[in-house]
C-alpha positions, 0 to 999 in steps of 0.5 A: 499500500505504501509503494501504491500510495507513493506512486499513484496517491495524494492528499484529498481536498476533503482531508482524506486520501485518494488511491488512483486505481484507474487501471483496476475493475470496479470489482477489484476496487471494491474487493480492496475497499472490503479488505481495508475495512476487514483488515484495518478498519480502514473506511473508503469509498469508490470515487469517479474514475476508479479512485479510492477515497480513504474517509477522513475518519480513517486518515490517521489509522491509514497514515500510521499504517503505511507511514514506516514504509514512505520514502523520506522523499515522499512523506510530503504526501502525507 
């Protein structure tokens, strides 16, 4: 997840995070959303163009999960 976020992730204007998953099908994105919820209790939703939005109430959980794996030069994205 950290690698994906460093490559295709960004902060959302709504204070959450966005994972660009345009290359994945809707079904694959929904599977990943369920995985995030069931494994890490991270709430997210599927947005336009198959982008996954990490909701603001799960922002800190997501950040704490991936932070140890983020390269120093990419920490600005968090």
